C-alpha positions as CSV (number, residue, x, y, z in Angstrom):
1,X,-4.9,-14.0,6.6
2,X,-1.3,-13.1,5.8
3,X,0.3,-10.7,8.2
4,X,2.9,-8.2,7.0
5,X,5.4,-5.8,8.8
6,X,7.4,-2.9,7.6
7,X,11.0,-2.3,6.8
8,X,13.0,0.8,7.7
9,X,14.3,3.1,5.0
10,X,17.6,3.3,6.8
11,X,19.9,1.1,4.7
12,X,22.1,0.3,7.7
13,X,19.1,-1.4,9.4
14,X,17.2,-2.9,6.4
15,X,19.0,-6.3,6.3
16,X,18.7,-7.0,10.0
17,X,15.0,-5.8,9.9
18,X,14.3,-8.3,7.1
19,X,16.0,-11.2,9.0
20,X,14.0,-10.3,12.2
21,X,10.7,-10.1,10.3
22,X,11.3,-13.5,8.7
23,X,12.5,-15.1,12.0
24,X,9.4,-13.7,13.8
25,X,7.1,-15.2,11.3
26,X,5.8,-12.3,9.3
27,X,4.7,-13.2,5.8
28,X,6.0,-10.1,4.1
29,X,7.3,-6.6,4.6
30,X,6.5,-3.3,2.8
31,X,8.8,-0.4,2.3
32,X,7.4,3.1,1.8
33,X,8.5,5.9,-0.5
34,X,8.7,9.0,1.8
35,X,12.1,10.6,2.3
36,X,14.1,7.6,0.8
37,X,14.0,5.3,-2.2
38,X,11.6,2.4,-1.5
39,X,13.5,-0.3,-3.5
40,X,17.0,-0.3,-1.9
41,X,15.8,-1.6,1.5
42,X,14.1,-4.5,-0.2
43,X,17.2,-5.5,-2.1
44,X,19.1,-5.8,1.2
45,X,16.3,-7.7,2.8
46,X,16.1,-10.0,-0.1
47,X,19.8,-10.9,0.3
48,X,19.4,-11.8,3.9
49,X,16.0,-13.7,3.8
50,X,14.7,-16.8,2.2
51,X,10.9,-16.8,2.3
52,X,9.8,-13.3,3.2
53,X,7.7,-11.5,0.6
54,X,9.0,-8.0,-0.2
55,X,6.9,-5.2,-1.5
56,X,6.9,-1.4,-2.1
57,X,4.0,0.1,-0.3
58,X,4.1,2.3,-2.3
59,X,6.5,3.4,-5.0
60,X,5.3,6.6,-6.7
61,X,4.3,5.4,-10.2
62,X,4.0,8.8,-11.9
63,X,7.5,9.8,-10.7
64,X,8.8,7.1,-13.0
65,X,8.0,5.6,-16.4
66,X,7.0,2.0,-17.3
67,X,10.4,1.0,-18.5
68,X,12.3,2.0,-15.3
69,X,9.6,0.3,-13.2
70,X,9.8,-2.8,-15.4
71,X,13.5,-3.0,-15.0
72,X,13.8,-2.5,-11.2
73,X,10.9,-4.9,-10.6
74,X,12.5,-7.5,-13.0
75,X,15.8,-7.3,-11.0
76,X,14.3,-7.5,-7.6
77,X,12.0,-10.4,-8.6
78,X,14.9,-12.3,-10.0
79,X,17.3,-11.6,-7.1
80,X,14.7,-12.5,-4.5
81,X,13.7,-15.7,-6.2
82,X,10.2,-14.6,-7.0
83,X,9.3,-12.8,-3.7
84,X,8.9,-9.2,-4.9
85,X,5.6,-7.3,-5.1
86,X,5.6,-4.0,-7.1
87,X,3.3,-1.8,-5.1
88,X,2.4,1.4,-7.0
89,X,0.5,4.5,-6.1
90,X,-0.3,7.7,-7.8
91,X,0.4,10.2,-5.0
92,X,-1.4,13.5,-5.4
93,X,-1.0,16.3,-8.0
94,X,1.1,18.8,-6.0
95,X,3.7,16.2,-5.3
96,X,3.9,14.9,-8.9
97,X,4.0,18.3,-10.5
98,X,5.9,20.3,-7.8
99,X,8.1,17.8,-6.1
100,X,8.9,15.4,-8.9
101,X,8.4,17.8,-11.8
102,X,6.3,15.3,-13.7
103,X,3.0,15.3,-15.6
104,X,-0.3,14.9,-13.8
105,X,-3.4,14.2,-15.9
106,X,-6.2,11.6,-16.0
107,X,-4.6,9.6,-13.1
108,X,-6.8,6.4,-13.3
109,X,-6.5,5.9,-17.1
110,X,-2.8,6.8,-17.0
111,X,-2.2,4.2,-14.2
112,X,-4.1,1.6,-16.2
113,X,-1.9,2.2,-19.2
114,X,1.3,2.3,-17.1
115,X,0.6,-1.2,-15.8
116,X,-0.3,-2.5,-19.2
117,X,2.9,-1.0,-20.6
118,X,5.0,-2.7,-17.9
119,X,3.3,-6.1,-18.7
120,X,4.0,-5.5,-22.5
121,X,7.7,-4.9,-21.7
122,X,7.9,-8.0,-19.6
123,X,6.2,-10.0,-22.3
124,X,8.8,-8.8,-24.8
125,X,11.6,-9.9,-22.5
126,X,10.0,-13.2,-21.6
127,X,8.7,-14.4,-24.9
128,X,10.7,-12.4,-27.5
129,X,7.6,-10.7,-28.9
130,X,8.2,-7.3,-30.6
131,X,7.8,-4.4,-28.2
132,X,5.0,-2.4,-29.7
133,X,3.0,-0.6,-27.0
134,X,1.3,2.6,-28.1
135,X,-1.1,4.3,-25.8
136,X,-2.4,7.8,-24.9
137,X,0.2,8.4,-22.3
138,X,3.1,6.0,-22.9
139,X,4.8,4.6,-26.1
140,X,7.4,1.8,-26.0
141,X,8.4,0.6,-29.4
142,X,12.2,0.0,-29.2
143,X,13.9,-3.0,-27.6
144,X,17.2,-4.2,-29.1
145,X,18.9,-7.4,-27.9
146,X,21.6,-5.3,-26.0
147,X,18.9,-3.9,-23.7
148,X,16.8,-7.1,-23.4
149,X,17.6,-9.1,-20.2
150,X,15.7,-12.1,-21.5
151,X,13.1,-14.2,-19.6
152,X,12.9,-13.7,-15.8
153,X,13.9,-17.0,-14.1
154,X,11.5,-16.2,-11.3
155,X,8.6,-15.2,-13.5
156,X,6.9,-11.8,-13.4
157,X,6.5,-9.8,-10.2
158,X,3.0,-9.3,-8.9
159,X,1.8,-5.7,-9.3
160,X,-0.3,-4.2,-6.5
161,X,-2.1,-0.9,-6.9
162,X,-3.0,1.5,-4.1
163,X,-6.2,3.5,-4.3
164,X,-8.9,5.3,-2.3
165,X,-11.2,6.6,-5.0
166,X,-13.4,4.4,-7.0
167,X,-11.8,5.0,-10.4
168,X,-8.4,3.9,-9.3
169,X,-9.8,1.0,-7.4
170,X,-11.6,-0.2,-10.6
171,X,-8.2,0.0,-12.4
172,X,-6.8,-2.3,-9.8
173,X,-9.5,-4.8,-10.3
174,X,-9.1,-4.7,-14.1
175,X,-5.3,-5.0,-14.4
176,X,-3.4,-5.5,-11.1
177,X,-2.6,-8.6,-9.1
178,X,-3.3,-6.9,-5.8
179,X,-5.0,-3.9,-4.2
180,X,-3.3,-1.8,-1.4
181,X,-6.0,-0.2,0.8
182,X,-5.1,3.1,2.3
183,X,-4.9,3.3,6.1
184,X,-7.6,6.0,5.9
185,X,-10.3,3.4,5.2
186,X,-13.1,2.2,7.4
187,X,-14.7,-1.2,7.4
188,X,-17.9,0.3,5.9
189,X,-16.0,2.1,3.2
190,X,-14.1,-1.0,2.4
191,X,-17.2,-3.2,2.1
192,X,-19.6,-0.7,0.6
193,X,-17.3,1.3,-1.7
194,X,-13.9,-0.3,-2.3
195,X,-14.9,-3.9,-2.8
196,X,-17.8,-3.1,-5.2
197,X,-15.5,-0.8,-7.3
198,X,-12.9,-3.6,-7.3
199,X,-15.5,-6.0,-8.5
200,X,-16.6,-3.7,-11.3
201,X,-12.9,-3.6,-12.5
202,X,-12.7,-7.4,-12.2
203,X,-15.8,-7.7,-14.4
204,X,-14.4,-5.3,-17.0
205,X,-11.2,-7.4,-17.1
206,X,-13.0,-10.7,-17.2
207,X,-11.4,-11.8,-13.9
208,X,-12.5,-13.2,-10.6
209,X,-12.0,-12.0,-7.0
210,X,-9.5,-14.8,-6.4
211,X,-7.1,-13.1,-8.9
212,X,-6.7,-10.0,-6.7
213,X,-5.2,-10.0,-3.2
214,X,-6.4,-7.2,-0.9
215,X,-3.8,-5.8,1.6
216,X,-5.0,-3.6,4.4
217,X,-2.9,-1.5,6.9
218,X,-5.2,-1.3,9.9
219,X,-5.1,1.5,12.4
220,X,-4.7,0.0,15.9
221,X,-4.8,1.8,19.2
222,X,-3.5,-0.2,22.2
223,X,-1.2,-0.2,25.2
224,X,-0.2,-2.1,28.3
225,X,-0.9,0.8,30.6
226,X,-3.1,3.9,30.8
227,X,-0.2,6.0,29.8
228,X,0.7,3.9,26.7
229,X,-3.0,3.8,25.7
230,X,-3.3,7.6,26.0
231,X,-0.2,8.1,23.8
232,X,-1.4,5.7,21.1
233,X,-4.8,7.2,21.2
234,X,-3.5,10.8,20.7
235,X,-1.1,9.8,17.9
236,X,-3.7,7.9,16.0
237,X,-6.2,10.7,16.2
238,X,-3.6,13.1,14.8
239,X,-2.8,10.7,12.0
240,X,-6.4,10.2,11.1
241,X,-6.9,14.0,11.2
242,X,-3.9,14.5,8.9
243,X,-5.4,12.2,6.3
244,X,-8.9,13.7,6.8
245,X,-7.5,17.2,5.9
246,X,-6.5,15.9,2.5
247,X,-9.0,16.6,-0.3
248,X,-8.2,13.3,-2.1
249,X,-9.6,11.4,0.9
250,X,-12.7,13.4,1.6
251,X,-14.9,10.7,0.2
252,X,-14.2,8.4,3.1
253,X,-15.5,11.0,5.5
254,X,-18.5,11.8,3.4
255,X,-19.4,8.1,3.3
256,X,-20.0,8.4,7.1
257,X,-21.7,11.8,7.0
258,X,-18.5,13.6,8.3
259,X,-17.8,15.7,5.2
260,X,-17.9,18.9,7.1
261,X,-15.0,17.7,9.2
262,X,-12.7,17.9,6.2
263,X,-13.1,21.6,5.8
264,X,-12.3,22.2,9.5
265,X,-9.3,19.9,9.3
266,X,-8.0,21.3,6.1
267,X,-8.2,24.9,7.4
268,X,-6.3,23.9,10.6
269,X,-3.6,22.0,8.5
270,X,-2.9,25.2,6.6
271,X,-2.1,26.9,9.9
272,X,0.0,24.0,11.1
273,X,-2.3,23.3,14.1
274,X,-1.7,19.5,14.2
275,X,-2.6,18.9,17.8
276,X,-5.9,20.9,17.4
277,X,-6.6,18.8,14.3
278,X,-6.4,15.6,16.4
279,X,-8.8,17.0,18.9
280,X,-11.5,17.1,16.2
281,X,-11.4,13.3,15.9
282,X,-14.0,12.3,18.4
283,X,-14.4,8.8,19.9
284,X,-16.9,7.6,17.3
285,X,-14.5,8.5,14.5
286,X,-11.6,7.0,16.2
287,X,-13.3,3.7,16.8
288,X,-14.6,3.7,13.2
289,X,-11.2,4.0,11.7
290,X,-9.2,2.0,14.3
291,X,-9.4,-1.2,16.2
292,X,-9.1,0.0,19.8
293,X,-8.4,-2.3,22.7
294,X,-5.9,-4.1,25.0
295,X,-3.2,-6.1,23.2
296,X,-4.9,-9.4,23.7
297,X,-8.1,-8.1,22.0
298,X,-6.5,-6.9,18.8
299,X,-6.4,-10.1,16.8
300,X,-10.0,-10.9,17.4
301,X,-11.0,-7.3,16.6
302,X,-9.1,-7.3,13.3
303,X,-10.4,-10.7,12.3
304,X,-14.0,-9.7,13.1
305,X,-13.8,-6.5,11.0
306,X,-11.7,-7.7,8.1
307,X,-11.2,-11.5,8.2
308,X,-13.7,-12.3,5.4
309,X,-12.7,-9.5,3.0
310,X,-8.9,-8.9,3.4
311,X,-6.2,-11.3,2.3
312,X,-3.3,-9.7,4.2
313,X,-3.1,-7.2,7.0
314,X,-0.5,-5.0,8.6
315,X,-0.6,-2.9,11.8
316,X,-0.8,0.9,11.3
317,X,0.5,2.2,14.7
318,X,1.8,5.8,14.3
319,X,3.5,5.7,17.8
320,X,6.4,3.9,19.5
321,X,5.5,0.4,20.7
322,X,7.0,-2.9,21.7
323,X,7.7,-5.1,18.6
324,X,6.9,-8.2,20.6
325,X,3.3,-7.0,21.0
326,X,2.8,-7.0,17.3
327,X,4.5,-10.4,17.0
328,X,2.0,-11.8,19.4
329,X,-1.0,-10.4,17.5
330,X,0.5,-11.7,14.3
331,X,0.7,-15.3,15.7
332,X,-2.8,-15.0,17.0
333,X,-4.1,-14.0,13.5
334,X,-2.2,-16.8,11.9
335,X,-3.8,-19.2,14.4
336,X,-7.3,-17.9,13.8
């Protein structure tokens, strides 16, 4: 199992964070698109590392178009010597329409077409084929030599797709190189819903499971003292509650018979009652979503839950903690 870390959005820290992650032994790092651009930190990390894989986890696909994504991925792949992973996600409708002022319709078919369009653009650059992509959502039919960078010396970047719902997961199986699980995923949902949907997509694309890498950010609750344990417990419950309040993720709760909790959480979220939301996450729900235990127990817990189904894992710890702790868990997972 590969083990990944994260990289800060702060550009003054990105290079050093990349160097530290590589020196510590992490296999890759992911940058998120929240309040900053997800690509710039990876450019700096690429310049100051040699083997570390570098991915966006995620870049908001529908805030961009296939050509802009193809270009930035091409450049990061070439500059990093083949270490870039283009991780894409759809976000949800309010953000796409109201924050980015972009179009939202038929997200799963649109995402499928977006990825196919990126690949068509890359094929044009790599092999000199005429750019002639016409779909329901995107059309790319113009590429003159002045705008063509030519073949990528590092080959094409791998494309990872994030998803929770079955339709988007099927798209990942059909056309992507990897699947980014959402942190709001349980072992049961992963095995009983996500993987079967991925396999349906693989069958539709005439592909095998070995052609798609599954990446999972696992919630972990731990600490070296009762005080640390209590802080991590509280912060994780609140993060789970936040996701549980979002309509797009209600299917995960329903899979466990907790669908009614979504309505309560959603109502509290509209009142800004974040602490009260966390209190609705009982012990059963916490232990279902998170690996809970002392630091030396985490690697075994993660391997037991996900070792036979996940190809790479990262630690989802929404609280301040000692980086050395995660390095130890990472080395234990590598040794398992």
